[in-house]
N, C-alpha and C positions, 0 to 999 in steps of 0.2 A: 504494500500500500504506500503510495507516494504521499509524503507530508508536504505542507505548504512551503517549507524551506528547501524543497528539492530532494530531501533524503528519502530513501526507501527502507522501511522496516523489513529486514531480511531474516532475523532470527532472534530468539532470546539468548542472552549470554550463556545460560545453562545448557543450551542446545549443542554447544561446541566445547568439548573438554580441552583443557590446556594441552598443548602439543599436537592438536588436531586441526582439521580444516573442514569446510563445508562449501560445496560448489553451488553457486546461485546461477540459474539459467539465464542466458542472454535474452530470452523472451521476457523475463522479469526486469532485467537491468537496462535493456535497450542498447546494449553494447555489442560489438562485433564478436567478442569471445565471452564465454561464461566467466564469472568472477569467483575466485576462491576467497572466502573469508577464513582467515588463519588466526589461531589463538596461540600466542607464545606461552612458554612455561611460566612467565611472570604474570600471566592473565591478560596482557594487552592484546588488542585485536587489530588486524591489518587486512588489507585487501589487495590482491594482485590478479591480473588476468590469469585464468585457470590453466591454460594450456602451456606446457613447457615450450620454450622457444627452440629447443633441440629436437624433440620428438613429441608425438601426439600422446602426451601423458597428462593426467590431471594433477596439478600442484596441490589441490585439496586432499589428495590421497598421499601426499608426501609427509616428511617428518619435519616438525616445526620446533626449533629451539634456538636460544641465544641470538634472536634477531634474524634468523634465516629459515627458509624452507628448502628442503632437499627433495628433488624430483625422485619419485619412487622407481623410475625405470633405469636411468643412467647416472643418478646421484649428482646432477648439476645443482648448485646452490644459488638461491636468489635472496637478496636483502629484502626484508619485509618493509623497511622504511621507504626505499626508493626503487625497488625492482632491479637493481644492479646485479648482473650475473657475477658470481664469486666462485666459480669452479666449473671446469670442463666436464662434459664435452660441449655444453652450451656456450655460445659466444655472443649472443644477442640478449640485451636486457629485456625484461618484461615490463608491463605497464602497472603502476600502482594506482590505487583509488582511495579516496578519503572515506574513513569510517568514523562513527561516533558511537559511544555507548552511553545511553541515557536510561536511567531507572531500570537497569537490567535488560534493556533491549538494544540490539545492534542495528544501526542505521547506516546504509551505504549511500555514497554520493558518487555515482558513476561518472567517470571522466574528469573528476576533480582531483587535483594533486593533494596528497596528504600534507 
């Protein structure tokens, strides 16, 4: 559901365990790619394009820790803050999106930089 400020409520915070991710369909986000909502071990939430830039793998299925998500297929790492690739075989950054947590709910702002 789109909020007046442009955010989309995509999940409750409790829907995503720390160290895990959740893919949100591009049909909901209006973006070219699905968006992965990723929850780091410190409880913070981040959003990146879901498809790894190296292979057709979902970053929401990857491992999230210490500010990075690791692709479940070939172990490329992407920075949660800015989408910068930090480990081969990927060589192309991914796209970050702004998220906010309000009263236990996660809001996504597609195509807005964090």
